[in-house]
C-alpha positions in Angstrom: -59.9 -1.2 -86.7 -60.5 -1.8 -83.0 -58.3 -4.7 -82.3 -60.1 -5.6 -79.0 -63.2 -6.3 -81.2 -61.1 -8.5 -83.5 -60.0 -10.6 -80.5 -63.6 -11.1 -79.6 -64.1 -12.8 -83.0 -61.6 -15.6 -82.2 -63.5 -18.9 -82.4 -63.4 -21.9 -80.1 -62.0 -23.9 -83.1 -59.2 -21.4 -83.6 -58.4 -21.7 -79.8 -58.4 -25.5 -80.2 -56.0 -25.4 -83.1 -53.7 -23.1 -81.0 -53.8 -25.5 -78.0 -52.8 -28.4 -80.3 -49.4 -26.7 -80.8 -48.8 -27.5 -77.1 -50.7 -30.8 -76.3 -52.0 -33.7 -78.3 -55.6 -33.7 -77.1 -56.9 -30.4 -75.5 -60.0 -31.1 -73.4 -62.7 -28.9 -71.8 -61.6 -25.9 -73.7 -63.6 -22.8 -72.7 -63.3 -19.0 -72.8 -62.2 -17.2 -69.6 -61.6 -13.6 -70.7 -61.5 -11.6 -73.9 -60.1 -8.1 -73.3 -56.4 -7.2 -74.1 -55.8 -11.0 -74.3 -58.2 -13.7 -75.4 -57.8 -16.3 -72.7 -58.9 -19.9 -72.7 -58.6 -22.7 -70.2 -58.1 -26.3 -71.3 -56.9 -29.6 -69.8 -54.6 -32.4 -71.0 -53.6 -35.5 -69.1 -55.4 -34.3 -66.0 -53.5 -31.0 -65.8 -54.9 -27.5 -66.4 -53.5 -24.9 -68.8 -54.2 -21.3 -69.9 -54.0 -20.3 -73.5 -53.5 -16.6 -74.2 -54.0 -15.1 -77.6 -53.4 -11.5 -78.8 -52.3 -9.7 -82.0 -49.1 -7.8 -82.8 -51.1 -4.6 -83.2 -52.0 -4.9 -79.5 -48.8 -6.5 -78.2 -45.6 -6.8 -80.2 -43.8 -10.2 -80.2 -40.7 -8.7 -78.7 -42.8 -7.3 -75.8 -44.3 -10.7 -75.2 -40.9 -12.4 -75.3 -39.5 -9.9 -72.8 -42.3 -10.5 -70.3 -41.9 -14.3 -70.8 -38.2 -14.0 -70.1 -38.8 -12.1 -66.9 -41.6 -14.5 -65.8 -39.4 -17.6 -66.4 -36.6 -16.1 -64.4 -39.0 -15.5 -61.6 -40.3 -19.1 -61.8 -36.7 -20.5 -61.7 -35.8 -18.3 -58.7 -38.4 -19.2 -56.1 -41.0 -16.7 -57.0 -44.6 -18.2 -56.9 -45.6 -17.5 -60.4 -47.2 -19.5 -63.2 -44.8 -21.2 -65.6 -44.8 -20.3 -69.3 -44.5 -23.5 -71.4 -42.7 -24.1 -74.7 -44.7 -25.5 -77.6 -44.1 -28.8 -79.4 -41.7 -26.8 -81.6 -39.8 -25.5 -78.6 -41.1 -22.0 -78.8 -42.8 -19.8 -76.2 -44.9 -18.0 -78.9 -46.7 -19.6 -81.8 -49.2 -18.2 -84.3 -52.6 -19.3 -85.3 -54.5 -18.0 -88.3 -58.2 -17.0 -88.6 -59.9 -14.7 -91.2 -56.5 -13.6 -92.6 -55.3 -12.6 -89.1 -52.3 -14.2 -87.4 -52.8 -14.3 -83.7 -49.9 -14.7 -81.2 -50.4 -17.5 -78.8 -48.7 -18.7 -75.6 -49.6 -21.2 -72.9 -49.1 -21.2 -69.1 -49.4 -24.0 -66.6 -52.3 -23.6 -64.2 -51.5 -22.7 -60.6 -53.8 -23.6 -57.7 -56.2 -21.2 -56.1 -59.0 -18.7 -56.9 -58.8 -14.9 -57.4 -57.7 -13.0 -54.3 -60.1 -10.7 -52.4 -60.1 -8.6 -49.3 -63.0 -10.5 -47.5 -60.5 -12.7 -45.7 -60.3 -11.6 -42.1 -57.3 -13.7 -40.8 -53.7 -12.4 -40.5 -52.2 -15.5 -42.2 -53.7 -14.7 -45.6 -52.2 -11.2 -45.8 -48.9 -12.3 -44.2 -48.6 -15.0 -46.9 -49.5 -12.5 -49.6 -46.8 -10.1 -48.4 -44.2 -13.0 -48.2 -45.1 -14.1 -51.7 -44.7 -10.6 -53.2 -41.4 -10.2 -51.5 -40.2 -13.5 -53.0 -41.2 -12.1 -56.4 -39.2 -8.9 -55.8 -36.3 -10.8 -54.4 -36.1 -12.9 -57.6 -36.6 -9.8 -59.7 -33.6 -8.3 -58.1 -31.3 -10.8 -59.8 -32.9 -10.5 -63.2 -30.7 -9.2 -66.1 -32.8 -7.9 -69.0 -29.9 -8.4 -71.6 -31.5 -7.9 -75.0 -35.0 -7.3 -73.7 -36.5 -3.8 -73.2 -39.0 -2.9 -70.4 -40.6 0.4 -69.7 -39.9 2.4 -66.6 -42.3 4.3 -64.3 -41.0 7.5 -65.9 -42.1 6.3 -69.4 -45.6 5.8 -68.0 -45.5 9.1 -66.2 -44.5 10.9 -69.4 -47.4 9.3 -71.2 -49.7 10.5 -68.4 -48.3 14.0 -68.8 -49.3 14.0 -72.5 -53.0 14.0 -71.5 -52.9 17.0 -69.2 -53.4 19.9 -71.6 -57.2 19.5 -71.6 -57.6 18.5 -68.0 -59.1 20.4 -65.1 -56.8 22.3 -62.8 -57.3 19.8 -59.9 -56.0 17.0 -61.9 -53.1 19.1 -63.2 -52.2 20.2 -59.7 -52.2 16.6 -58.5 -49.8 15.6 -61.3 -47.4 18.4 -60.6 -47.4 17.7 -56.9 -46.6 14.0 -57.4 -44.0 14.9 -60.0 -42.1 17.0 -57.6 -42.2 14.3 -54.9 -41.0 11.6 -57.2 -38.0 13.7 -58.2 -36.9 13.5 -54.5 -37.1 9.7 -54.2 -33.9 7.7 -54.0 -33.2 4.5 -55.9 -31.2 1.5 -54.7 -31.0 -2.2 -55.2 -33.3 -3.0 -52.3 -36.2 -0.7 -53.2 -36.2 -0.6 -57.0 -36.3 -3.0 -59.8 -38.5 -4.7 -62.4 -42.0 -5.1 -60.8 -45.1 -7.1 -61.7 -46.7 -3.9 -62.9 -50.3 -5.0 -62.6 -50.4 -6.5 -59.1 -54.2 -6.3 -58.5 -56.3 -9.0 -56.8 -57.4 -10.4 -60.1 -53.8 -11.4 -60.8 -53.3 -13.1 -57.5 -54.5 -16.6 -56.7 -54.9 -18.1 -53.2 -55.8 -21.7 -52.3 -55.8 -21.2 -48.5 -52.2 -22.3 -48.2 -50.2 -20.4 -50.9 -50.2 -17.4 -53.1 -49.4 -17.4 -56.9 -49.1 -14.5 -59.3 -50.3 -14.5 -62.9 -50.5 -12.2 -65.9 -47.1 -10.6 -66.5 -48.1 -8.4 -69.4 -46.9 -5.2 -67.8 -43.5 -5.5 -66.1 -42.1 -2.1 -65.4 -39.1 -0.7 -63.6 -40.4 1.0 -60.5 -40.0 1.1 -56.7 -41.2 -2.2 -55.4 -43.7 -0.5 -53.1 -45.7 0.4 -56.2 -46.6 -3.3 -56.4 -47.6 -3.2 -52.7 -49.9 -0.2 -53.2 -51.7 -1.4 -56.3 -54.2 -4.0 -54.9 -55.5 -1.5 -52.3 -56.9 0.7 -55.1 -59.8 -1.8 -55.0 -60.6 -0.5 -51.5 -60.9 3.2 -52.5 -64.5 3.5 -51.3 -63.9 1.8 -48.0 -62.5 3.7 -44.9 -58.9 3.0 -44.2 -59.6 1.9 -40.6 -61.7 -0.9 -42.0 -58.7 -2.5 -43.7 -55.6 -1.0 -42.2 -54.8 -4.1 -40.2 -54.8 -6.2 -43.4 -52.2 -3.8 -44.9 -50.1 -4.0 -41.7 -50.2 -7.8 -41.9 -49.1 -7.8 -45.5 -46.2 -5.5 -44.7 -45.2 -7.8 -41.9 -45.2 -10.7 -44.2 -43.2 -8.8 -46.8 -40.6 -7.7 -44.2 -40.1 -11.4 -43.1 -38.4 -11.8 -46.5 -37.2 -8.3 -47.6 -36.8 -4.9 -45.9 -38.9 -1.9 -46.7 -37.8 1.6 -46.0 -40.2 3.3 -43.6 -40.0 6.5 -45.5 -41.4 4.7 -48.6 -44.2 3.1 -46.6 -45.1 6.6 -45.3 -45.2 7.9 -48.9 -47.3 5.0 -50.3 -50.2 7.4 -51.1 -47.9 9.0 -53.7 -47.6 5.6 -55.4 -51.3 4.7 -55.2 -52.3 8.2 -56.6 -49.7 8.0 -59.3 -51.1 4.7 -60.5 -54.7 5.9 -60.2 -53.9 9.0 -62.2 -52.2 6.9 -64.9 -55.3 4.6 -65.1 -57.8 7.5 -65.1 -56.2 9.5 -67.8 -55.3 6.5 -70.0 -58.8 5.2 -69.9 -60.4 8.6 -70.4 -58.3 9.1 -73.6 -58.2 5.5 -74.9 -61.3 3.6 -73.8 -64.3 4.6 -75.9 -66.6 1.7 -75.5 -69.9 2.5 -73.8 -69.1 0.3 -70.8 -66.1 -0.5 -68.7 -64.4 -3.9 -68.7 -66.6 -4.9 -65.7 -69.8 -3.7 -67.4 -70.2 -0.3 -65.6 -71.3 2.6 -67.8 -68.3 4.5 -69.1 -69.0 7.9 -67.5 -69.7 6.4 -64.1 -66.5 4.3 -64.4 -64.4 7.4 -65.3 -65.9 9.4 -62.4 -64.9 6.5 -60.1 -61.4 6.5 -61.5 -61.1 10.3 -61.1 -62.2 10.0 -57.4 -59.7 7.2 -56.9 -56.9 9.4 -58.2 -57.7 12.4 -56.1 -58.3 10.5 -52.8 -55.3 9.4 -50.6 -56.0 5.8 -49.7 -53.8 5.4 -46.7 -54.5 7.4 -43.5 -51.4 7.0 -41.3 
């Protein structure tokens, strides 16, 4: 069974019943997204909320609870993130049943803003973005996982390695080059910790005054600069000199809150290419629908991901 297809069968009535576990009268309920999570927006008493539904075959309850625990720590420690809300029963996760399937549900409070993009031309936007990300990392630095388990970059890298046997030499060479470089990197409290893990523009909201981060499905122990590199993958087809100033502004904003080692900044291509290679090989071996999430034909999408992995983004 393809569980993503099962999520697509979730009805509006099921979503309404799920939302009732948090509020008395959900209004204006409508579907926002239906990929790894089925996401609905609704309103109650003039406030906006987001309902997220998945299944334990896709995301295990303990994984959801771990991510929620991290997200709530960030929220309570000055990181600009959306807040996860407890249900009427006092639980962060509830279940709702449809067609003999029990779906896992959670609700977050809406934060202001629209999805971030790189069309902004002013320094302040990117400075604020860098500041906000540094605040997230600063809060992450005080997080204690306790009973919760999170994956590390090496876990993801080991999974990527498992796909290499049938790959072309150019891809295998890239993996081994990056592998050797990462063995030489040092870890300390200021440069390494639990990261957002999926810090792309679609998970960043901006209202012209402040930045907020959403979607904490994939926290991972990594160098913090991995989060800095991730959104720039969207600019793979655009020459570096067309957006280099925006990157500089983001780094300046970040450094107004936290330091960044210059050696790590200079090695940022290793982080962008590692992430790109992770994405390319995972999608090639696990995504078999005819189109990509954005509607692009699968083969075209995979070729674009391959190009992104092989191309250094940053031209210092």
